[in-house]
N, C-alpha and C positions, 0 to 999 in steps of 0.2 A: 362390335359388342364392347361394352364398358367392362373394365376389370377393376376389382377392388381388393385392397389388402384388408384382411380381417384381423382385428386386434382384440385381445381379451384384457379389459381393464381390471378385472378381478384377480387374474393370475396370468402373467405373461406367458405366451407360448414358448416352448424350447426351440421350435422350428417355425419358420414363417408359413403363413397360409394366405394364398391369393385365390380369389374366386371370380368366375365370370358372373356378371350381373344380368340376370335373366328376368325380363318383365313381360314379354309377349306370350300370348297363349301357346303358340307353336313351340317356342323355346321351352316353356314350362312342361308342355305335354311330352316332348322328347326327353328332356332332362339329360341324364347321363346314359340312357338306354343305348344299346348297340355299341358302346365303347368297349374296348378290350381291357383297358386298365385306367387307373387314375393315379397320377403321381401323388405322393404323400403331402406335398406342399401346394396342391391345387384342389379346387372345389368348384361348386356351382351354387350361387345364391339366387333362389327363386323369390321374387318380390311380388306382393299383392298390395292393393290400396287399403283393403279392409282386413281387420283381424277376424279370423273364423277358424273353426276346427275343420269343417269339411273342405273349405277352400285351400287349406294348408296340408291336406292329406297327400301322401305320395304313394306311387305304385313301384314295385320292384320287378315288373315284368320285363323280359328281355335284358336283364342285368346279368353280367358275367362275373360280378364281384360284389361283396358285401360293402355296405356304407355306414358311416356315422351320419345320422340325421339329427340336426339341431334346429329346434323351432324357436323363433324369436318374436317377441311382441313388437309393437310399433316404436318402442323406446330402445330396442335392441337388447332386451333382457332375455336370457335363456328361460323359456317356459316349459320346455320338454326336451328330451334327449333319448334317442334309441339307437341300438345297433340293428340295422336292417339287413336281413339275409336276402341274397339274390333269389329271385323268382317267387318271393312271398307277394301276394297280390296287392294288398291295400293297407296302409298304416295311417291312422288318424291320431293327431296329437291329443294329449289329455286336456290341454288348454288352448284357447284361441291364439293364433299367430298370424303375423303379417309377412314374416320372412322364414324361409326354409333353407338352411345351409346343408348341402350334401358334400361330404368329404370322405376321405379314406377311412376304412374301419379302424385302422391303427390310431386315428386321432381321437377316439372315443374318450380317453382319459384326460384330454385337453379341456373338456367342458364339464360344467356342473350346473344344475338348475339354479337360477338366481344370478349367474355370472352376467356382467355387463360387458357387451361387445361394442366395438366401434368400427367404422368403415373409413378407409382412406382410398382415394383414387390411386391406381397402380398403372404403370406403363404397360402397353400392349405388347411389348417386345417378346 
């Protein structure tokens, strides 16, 4: 699986953020479900070809912890942001998105609607 470093061009992160790049249907369906924890410097980037609201929706079933969910358009601009509580069923973004970044709940303050993000390849180590 590809791994990417997430950069915030609008306001640099205080701590690094590296995410697994998830494009396949099965990878997106599983997401972070059934994991016991997520380190603060790690995340999962769900990738779709087209921007949509329904296609960018996330479920929190089988989640053992809360998440920060960041929706990005095709230009990697933040179009929505939510703190998702574990076991809440279905969350749809307010605006269409191509990318969904799932990261630790503690990262919520690192993002704002309108921020411009960038991706860099990161080593798999």
